[in-house]
C-alpha positions, 0 to 999 in steps of 0.5 A: 520466515526466510523472505524476511531476512534474505531472498529465497533460493530457487530450490526454496521457492520450488519447495513451496510453490512447485517446480516451474514448467510452461504448463504451470504458468498462469496466463490470461486464459487461466485467470483464476489463481485460486483454482490453479495455485500454487504456480509461478506467474510472470511479473506482468500477470501479478496485477492482472490476476489480483483481485480485492482478496489477493495479497501480493507479498513483495521483497521491495517497497517500490514493487509493492507500491507499483502493484498497489497502484496498478491493482487499485486502478484495475479494481476501480475500472471494474467497479470493485472499488469506488473512484480513485481519489488523490491524497498527495503529500502536503507541505508549506515549503515555498516552491522553487525556493532555496528551502525547497532545494535544501529540504528535497530529501526531507520532503521525499523521505520514504520513512514518512509514508504517504498514500498517494491515492485511495478509494472507498473499498480499497484495502489499506494498512496503517503505518503508525499507531492510531488508536490502540484501544480499537486495535488500530496499531502499526501494521493493522489492516482494514478497508476504506468505508468513507472519505472526507475531502477539502478543496485547495486554493487552486480548486483541486479536491483532495482527500483529507480523512479516511474512515477505515473498518479494521479487519481484526476488530471490525471497529471503525475509525477516522484516520487524519493527516500526521505532521512532521516539522523541520527547523530551517535557518533563522527560526523558520519552521516548515511542516509536511502532512500525510495520511499514515496509510498505505494501500494493502493489496501488495505488502512487503515481507517486513510488513506482513503479518500472519493474520493478514495473510490468512484473512486475505487469500490467495497470496502471490509472492513476488521476489526480486533478486 
């Protein structure tokens, strides 16, 4: 609970994870965190030691995003998940226009989250309510079981929908893009579209739920002060 409201002190971390010493730091020579937890690990070891069942609990959104991408790429390289597919933010704001410059902050708004890449087998978390009858509420975790695609005008194939099997209910649903609109000058309206998902191996303390942490183990804590 402490990490939800403030960074923990060194003493508080030691009370949970034990006191650090060189002998208790994981290295590539001892790559199984479940066999030798709880111990401190270095920052660059987090993604290396994580697998499809690990949860990395972070204090900052940008750290969670960075670890998620690193873990996805590593698991794809080992065949633990499918090939990595792009699913970028889409919008209809003209490139190199006055509108694009004026709407830069709107286009980059971190509260309008978008999953940038995904793969079959990837762990994901919903970032908005999708289907409450199936338990697909904001914060619900699941695993990607299928992808749908569309081809852009330039020939690039990208993900247009993601089928997710929910961890709690076991039910599946297709998650499509959500849309946000902006009223520009003279009645002109622009829109942006993104999948309301985020990769779920690394999550923030704010987004974490006890049932998620209990289902996905072991857990690595990455606190940046």
